C-alpha positions as a LaTeX table, in Angstrom:
\begin{tabular}{lrrr}
\hline
Residue & $x$ (\AA) & $y$ (\AA) & $z$ (\AA) \\
\hline
Unk1 & 20.21 & 0.15 & $-13.99$ \\
Unk2 & 20.96 & $-0.84$ & $-10.37$ \\
Unk3 & 24.38 & $-1.87$ & $-9.21$ \\
Unk4 & 25.34 & $-5.50$ & $-9.65$ \\
Unk5 & 25.51 & $-7.48$ & $-6.27$ \\
Unk6 & 25.86 & $-10.90$ & $-7.73$ \\
Unk7 & 28.24 & $-12.93$ & $-5.57$ \\
Unk8 & 27.59 & $-10.60$ & $-2.56$ \\
Unk9 & 25.83 & $-11.42$ & 0.69 \\
Unk10 & 23.62 & $-8.66$ & 2.17 \\
Unk11 & 22.12 & $-8.66$ & 5.70 \\
Unk12 & 19.07 & $-6.43$ & 6.07 \\
Unk13 & 17.15 & $-5.88$ & 9.22 \\
Unk14 & 13.59 & $-4.82$ & 9.71 \\
Unk15 & 12.14 & $-6.93$ & 6.77 \\
Unk16 & 9.06 & $-8.49$ & 8.39 \\
Unk17 & 6.34 & $-6.15$ & 7.06 \\
Unk18 & 5.20 & $-5.71$ & 3.48 \\
Unk19 & 5.09 & $-2.25$ & 2.15 \\
Unk20 & 7.66 & $-0.94$ & 4.58 \\
Unk21 & 11.30 & 0.23 & 4.09 \\
Unk22 & 13.05 & $-3.01$ & 5.03 \\
Unk23 & 10.85 & $-5.00$ & 2.69 \\
Unk24 & 11.62 & $-2.63$ & $-0.21$ \\
Unk25 & 15.43 & $-2.57$ & 0.57 \\
Unk26 & 15.70 & $-6.43$ & 0.68 \\
Unk27 & 13.78 & $-6.69$ & $-2.55$ \\
Unk28 & 16.13 & $-4.12$ & $-4.17$ \\
Unk29 & 19.24 & $-6.12$ & $-3.16$ \\
Unk30 & 17.58 & $-9.35$ & $-4.30$ \\
Unk31 & 16.80 & $-7.88$ & $-7.73$ \\
Unk32 & 20.47 & $-6.69$ & $-7.94$ \\
Unk33 & 21.60 & $-10.30$ & $-7.41$ \\
Unk34 & 22.63 & $-10.34$ & $-3.78$ \\
Unk35 & 22.07 & $-13.44$ & $-1.56$ \\
Unk36 & 19.90 & $-12.17$ & 1.30 \\
Unk37 & 19.96 & $-12.68$ & 5.06 \\
Unk38 & 16.71 & $-11.08$ & 6.23 \\
Unk39 & 16.02 & $-10.30$ & 9.84 \\
Unk40 & 13.10 & $-9.25$ & 11.92 \\
Unk41 & 11.58 & $-9.84$ & 15.35 \\
Unk42 & 8.17 & $-10.71$ & 13.64 \\
Unk43 & 8.79 & $-14.35$ & 12.79 \\
Unk44 & 5.53 & $-14.87$ & 10.86 \\
Unk45 & 5.91 & $-11.79$ & 8.72 \\
Unk46 & 9.54 & $-12.67$ & 8.08 \\
Unk47 & 8.56 & $-16.15$ & 6.94 \\
Unk48 & 6.16 & $-14.59$ & 4.56 \\
Unk49 & 8.73 & $-12.34$ & 3.09 \\
Unk50 & 11.22 & $-15.24$ & 2.72 \\
Unk51 & 8.56 & $-17.13$ & 0.77 \\
Unk52 & 7.79 & $-14.10$ & $-1.33$ \\
Unk53 & 11.47 & $-13.57$ & $-2.14$ \\
Unk54 & 12.19 & $-17.23$ & $-2.92$ \\
Unk55 & 9.22 & $-17.21$ & $-5.32$ \\
Unk56 & 10.88 & $-14.15$ & $-7.01$ \\
Unk57 & 14.03 & $-16.26$ & $-7.52$ \\
Unk58 & 16.05 & $-14.67$ & $-4.81$ \\
Unk59 & 18.50 & $-16.61$ & $-2.71$ \\
Unk60 & 17.31 & $-15.94$ & 0.91 \\
Unk61 & 17.79 & $-17.04$ & 4.48 \\
Unk62 & 15.47 & $-15.60$ & 7.25 \\
Unk63 & 16.56 & $-14.99$ & 10.71 \\
Unk64 & 13.86 & $-14.14$ & 13.37 \\
Unk65 & 15.23 & $-12.59$ & 16.48 \\
Unk66 & 15.21 & $-9.51$ & 18.73 \\
Unk67 & 18.15 & $-7.51$ & 17.40 \\
Unk68 & 18.12 & $-5.22$ & 20.41 \\
Unk69 & 20.13 & $-7.97$ & 21.99 \\
Unk70 & 23.78 & $-8.86$ & 21.06 \\
Unk71 & 23.10 & $-12.56$ & 21.14 \\
Unk72 & 20.44 & $-12.30$ & 18.37 \\
Unk73 & 22.72 & $-10.08$ & 16.27 \\
Unk74 & 25.55 & $-12.60$ & 16.56 \\
Unk75 & 23.28 & $-15.38$ & 15.46 \\
Unk76 & 22.08 & $-13.52$ & 12.40 \\
Unk77 & 25.72 & $-12.89$ & 11.35 \\
Unk78 & 26.55 & $-16.57$ & 12.10 \\
Unk79 & 23.73 & $-17.53$ & 9.83 \\
Unk80 & 25.25 & $-15.56$ & 6.99 \\
Unk81 & 28.60 & $-17.25$ & 7.49 \\
Unk82 & 27.09 & $-20.72$ & 7.65 \\
Unk83 & 24.64 & $-20.35$ & 4.78 \\
Unk84 & 26.69 & $-18.17$ & 2.43 \\
Unk85 & 30.28 & $-18.31$ & 3.55 \\
Unk86 & 30.51 & $-14.72$ & 4.72 \\
Unk87 & 29.02 & $-11.25$ & 4.59 \\
Unk88 & 29.59 & $-8.21$ & 2.41 \\
Unk89 & 26.80 & $-5.71$ & 3.09 \\
Unk90 & 24.76 & $-4.74$ & 6.19 \\
Unk91 & 21.73 & $-2.48$ & 6.02 \\
Unk92 & 20.42 & $-1.48$ & 9.40 \\
Unk93 & 16.76 & $-0.64$ & 8.69 \\
Unk94 & 15.22 & $-1.91$ & 11.91 \\
Unk95 & 13.95 & 0.98 & 14.14 \\
Unk96 & 11.42 & 3.76 & 13.69 \\
Unk97 & 9.33 & 6.09 & 15.61 \\
Unk98 & 8.05 & 4.69 & 18.93 \\
Unk99 & 7.03 & 7.82 & 20.84 \\
Unk100 & 5.14 & 10.87 & 19.68 \\
Unk101 & 4.25 & 13.38 & 22.30 \\
Unk102 & 5.63 & 15.93 & 24.72 \\
Unk103 & 9.05 & 15.20 & 26.08 \\
Unk104 & 7.76 & 16.09 & 29.54 \\
Unk105 & 5.34 & 13.13 & 29.52 \\
Unk106 & 7.76 & 10.49 & 28.35 \\
Unk107 & 8.04 & 7.64 & 30.74 \\
Unk108 & 11.55 & 5.94 & 31.23 \\
Unk109 & 10.46 & 2.65 & 29.74 \\
Unk110 & 9.12 & 4.38 & 26.67 \\
Unk111 & 12.50 & 6.08 & 26.16 \\
Unk112 & 14.15 & 2.75 & 26.61 \\
Unk113 & 12.11 & 1.27 & 23.87 \\
Unk114 & 12.89 & 4.10 & 21.43 \\
Unk115 & 16.64 & 3.81 & 22.08 \\
Unk116 & 16.65 & 0.06 & 21.83 \\
Unk117 & 14.73 & $-0.06$ & 18.60 \\
Unk118 & 17.02 & 2.42 & 16.85 \\
Unk119 & 20.51 & 2.67 & 18.32 \\
Unk120 & 20.87 & $-0.74$ & 20.09 \\
Unk121 & 19.82 & $-2.73$ & 16.96 \\
Unk122 & 22.23 & $-0.67$ & 14.84 \\
Unk123 & 25.08 & $-0.97$ & 17.30 \\
Unk124 & 24.74 & $-4.64$ & 18.01 \\
Unk125 & 24.29 & $-5.77$ & 14.37 \\
Unk126 & 27.26 & $-3.67$ & 13.33 \\
Unk127 & 29.35 & $-4.95$ & 16.16 \\
Unk128 & 28.57 & $-8.51$ & 15.19 \\
Unk129 & 28.97 & $-7.94$ & 11.46 \\
Unk130 & 32.30 & $-6.04$ & 11.25 \\
Unk131 & 34.47 & $-9.04$ & 11.94 \\
Unk132 & 32.63 & $-10.91$ & 9.21 \\
Unk133 & 33.17 & $-7.99$ & 6.81 \\
Unk134 & 36.88 & $-7.92$ & 7.74 \\
Unk135 & 37.11 & $-11.62$ & 6.87 \\
Unk136 & 36.14 & $-10.71$ & 3.32 \\
Unk137 & 38.76 & $-7.97$ & 3.09 \\
Unk138 & 36.17 & $-5.28$ & 3.92 \\
Unk139 & 32.53 & $-4.42$ & 3.27 \\
Unk140 & 29.83 & $-1.86$ & 3.69 \\
Unk141 & 27.34 & $-0.88$ & 6.40 \\
Unk142 & 24.42 & 1.44 & 5.55 \\
Unk143 & 22.42 & 2.81 & 8.57 \\
Unk144 & 19.15 & 4.54 & 8.76 \\
Unk145 & 18.93 & 7.90 & 10.64 \\
Unk146 & 16.30 & 10.59 & 9.79 \\
Unk147 & 15.86 & 14.05 & 8.35 \\
Unk148 & 14.36 & 14.95 & 11.68 \\
Unk149 & 17.97 & 14.98 & 12.98 \\
Unk150 & 18.68 & 17.93 & 10.68 \\
Unk151 & 15.21 & 19.49 & 10.76 \\
Unk152 & 13.81 & 18.68 & 14.28 \\
Unk153 & 10.03 & 18.57 & 14.82 \\
Unk154 & 8.22 & 18.98 & 18.02 \\
Unk155 & 6.89 & 16.04 & 20.02 \\
Unk156 & 9.59 & 13.69 & 18.73 \\
Unk157 & 12.42 & 14.25 & 21.18 \\
Unk158 & 13.23 & 10.65 & 21.99 \\
Unk159 & 13.14 & 9.56 & 18.34 \\
Unk160 & 15.35 & 12.43 & 17.25 \\
Unk161 & 17.82 & 11.59 & 20.13 \\
Unk162 & 17.99 & 7.93 & 19.02 \\
Unk163 & 18.44 & 8.79 & 15.39 \\
Unk164 & 21.11 & 11.38 & 16.25 \\
Unk165 & 22.94 & 8.62 & 18.07 \\
Unk166 & 22.79 & 6.42 & 14.93 \\
Unk167 & 24.26 & 9.30 & 12.90 \\
Unk168 & 27.08 & 9.65 & 15.47 \\
Unk169 & 27.69 & 5.92 & 15.51 \\
Unk170 & 27.94 & 5.96 & 11.69 \\
Unk171 & 30.67 & 8.50 & 11.75 \\
Unk172 & 32.57 & 6.85 & 14.53 \\
Unk173 & 32.61 & 3.45 & 12.94 \\
Unk174 & 33.59 & 4.99 & 9.61 \\
Unk175 & 36.54 & 6.62 & 11.32 \\
Unk176 & 37.53 & 3.51 & 13.28 \\
Unk177 & 37.49 & 1.04 & 10.38 \\
Unk178 & 38.38 & 3.25 & 7.44 \\
Unk179 & 41.79 & 1.73 & 7.00 \\
Unk180 & 40.55 & $-1.83$ & 7.11 \\
Unk181 & 38.23 & $-1.63$ & 4.14 \\
Unk182 & 34.81 & $-1.16$ & 5.91 \\
Unk183 & 32.81 & 1.77 & 4.71 \\
Unk184 & 29.95 & 3.02 & 7.00 \\
Unk185 & 27.41 & 5.48 & 5.80 \\
Unk186 & 23.79 & 6.42 & 6.53 \\
Unk187 & 20.69 & 7.69 & 4.74 \\
Unk188 & 18.42 & 10.19 & 6.36 \\
Unk189 & 15.01 & 9.89 & 4.83 \\
Unk190 & 12.20 & 12.33 & 5.10 \\
Unk191 & 8.61 & 11.07 & 5.15 \\
Unk192 & 8.66 & 7.79 & 3.19 \\
Unk193 & 5.63 & 6.65 & 1.25 \\
Unk194 & 5.20 & 3.43 & 3.27 \\
Unk195 & 2.04 & 1.49 & 3.99 \\
Unk196 & 2.04 & 2.68 & 7.59 \\
Unk197 & 2.68 & 6.28 & 6.75 \\
Unk198 & $-0.04$ & 6.40 & 4.07 \\
Unk199 & $-2.50$ & 5.01 & 6.52 \\
Unk200 & $-1.54$ & 7.36 & 9.40 \\
Unk201 & $-1.04$ & 10.56 & 7.32 \\
Unk202 & $-3.68$ & 10.08 & 4.54 \\
Unk203 & $-4.96$ & 13.73 & 4.81 \\
Unk204 & $-1.57$ & 15.40 & 5.58 \\
Unk205 & 0.10 & 17.64 & 3.05 \\
Unk206 & 3.53 & 15.83 & 2.86 \\
Unk207 & 6.49 & 15.78 & 0.43 \\
Unk208 & 6.67 & 12.13 & 0.13 \\
Unk209 & 9.95 & 10.24 & $-0.39$ \\
Unk210 & 9.27 & 7.34 & $-2.77$ \\
Unk211 & 10.45 & 3.86 & $-1.69$ \\
Unk212 & 12.21 & 3.22 & $-4.99$ \\
Unk213 & 14.20 & 6.47 & $-4.67$ \\
Unk214 & 15.19 & 5.53 & $-1.16$ \\
Unk215 & 16.29 & 1.97 & $-2.24$ \\
Unk216 & 18.33 & 3.43 & $-5.07$ \\
Unk217 & 20.29 & 5.60 & $-2.58$ \\
Unk218 & 20.95 & 2.63 & $-0.31$ \\
Unk219 & 22.11 & 0.41 & $-3.32$ \\
Unk220 & 24.43 & 3.21 & $-4.35$ \\
Unk221 & 26.08 & 3.66 & $-0.92$ \\
Unk222 & 26.53 & $-0.09$ & $-0.77$ \\
Unk223 & 28.01 & $-0.44$ & $-4.21$ \\
Unk224 & 31.55 & 0.04 & $-5.53$ \\
Unk225 & 30.37 & 3.20 & $-7.23$ \\
Unk226 & 30.51 & 4.75 & $-3.74$ \\
Unk227 & 33.88 & 3.29 & $-2.77$ \\
Unk228 & 35.34 & 6.76 & $-1.91$ \\
Unk229 & 32.38 & 7.55 & 0.36 \\
Unk230 & 32.46 & 6.82 & 4.18 \\
Unk231 & 31.13 & 8.51 & 7.15 \\
Unk232 & 28.53 & 10.28 & 5.12 \\
Unk233 & 24.92 & 11.05 & 6.15 \\
Unk234 & 22.92 & 11.28 & 2.91 \\
Unk235 & 19.61 & 13.19 & 3.10 \\
Unk236 & 16.77 & 11.61 & 1.07 \\
Unk237 & 14.02 & 14.22 & 1.38 \\
Unk238 & 13.28 & 15.82 & $-2.04$ \\
Unk239 & 13.80 & 19.34 & $-0.62$ \\
Unk240 & 16.37 & 21.49 & 1.17 \\
\hline
\end{tabular}
């Protein structure tokens, strides 16, 4: 049985596309009773997810914006305050693999895109959200790093650098706000069975991470059951 988030407000980024991690995480929090603020740069996809969630009986407010900018992050958090009176949980899903290829061939603008998609979104959303969490007497942030940080693979240098920065940010924020009631943790998934990964890796021999297992881990870290856990990077890979 999932944790109970009734009466809680959860902001989840990267929710615009069906069959992907952000979609599954938001659905998990909705089923657990949370009021949802869902965010994505893809306005049309986000509107579709909001319609889907409302039809399922979830309380939801969509916010379309580019979370690589602090202005958009602040507007998303302001929306949570205006619509629901505050914020309790933040899940920074937005990001992902942008570049695959030799580090020697990587152009500066491609590196900028990778860093922006992963570390800038996580930093700016967290920066905007922490004051709102403090207003509620504390709260939880769950970030997304990657198993590739622990088990590097070739041709993914910029992605691993970006996700390593997310891991470092997670630990730094956990330390900075530990005495003010804000817990900050991260999950580090392996290869998740998403719609995109299935299409791109259909013939590969992969130890898949199931979406429902990943969502269960995020819900746990965000729940009071994990109230003694902060600064942790939790591998979700199904192996060692």
